[in-house]
Each structure stands twice: as structure tokens, then as C-alpha cells.
C-alpha angles and dihedrals in degrees: 000000000000117000095249091057091044089055090055095046092052092058124099112265097260092054093039092056092052093045093050092048091049092049092049091049095047092049092046096048095041107023094177095064117114120222114220135167108240131157088007093295138085107276126185122213126199120196086355091299128112108269112165142334139209122222127177106217103199095179093052095037102234145089112248115214102193123194113211093214093034096138089062092059115106108184129069093018089156089069099042120091118206106154115146093003131111103202110002128082120177147195113229122209128189098180138001089245094059094045113109101222094191093056092042093055094042092053091047092052093047092048089052090058090060088068100047 
């Protein structure tokens, strides 16, 4: 098992479900991304450049989907969190049920355009 998948499988069930859903969505929407294990978390690369990462924040109770070029994103700003960060903005998910799939996919597709 690759380290990124091992990271996901070691998480408590609530986090694991969100992480697995996020990974499946990212890989379905952008099939050419490459999953790596960087900075002790699952990190996706697109065109061999850092694209987004997944981090289970146990203390804060959510999964952080951080976009490496997040401050260049224009749409869905009301859902993106960028406080105390210089480059990254993220979507934060507590459960799969509260995740807005439409916003998630739209942000992924916009982020992809930053690399083309």
C-alpha cells in the first residue's frame, strides 16, 4: 500500500470517509493528477506541480482540502478559507453529507485551469 493510502486508512472512520470521497472525486474530475505522499499527507500533483493536499485535522474536526494556488482562485470565495496563509486556500469538510459536491467540483476545475 502506498503511504498516501496508508495515511487515509489510519484515520478514524469519519475522517476516512471524507478523505476517500475527496480522493475519488479529485481522481474522477482530473484523471491525470498524480497522488504522492509529501509533508506526511496525501498531496496531488498536476503536470508535476503541487496541486492540492488532504489533511485530517483531528483537533479542529474537519478534513482540509488545500489548493496550492488557492489565492488565485476567483469563484466560490465564500467557501474557501485562507486565513493566516500566503498561498493556500482550502475547502474544509466535516462529513461527506455536508460536502457541497457542486462547489467541490467547480473549485477543482477552476484550480486545474491555473496549471494549463
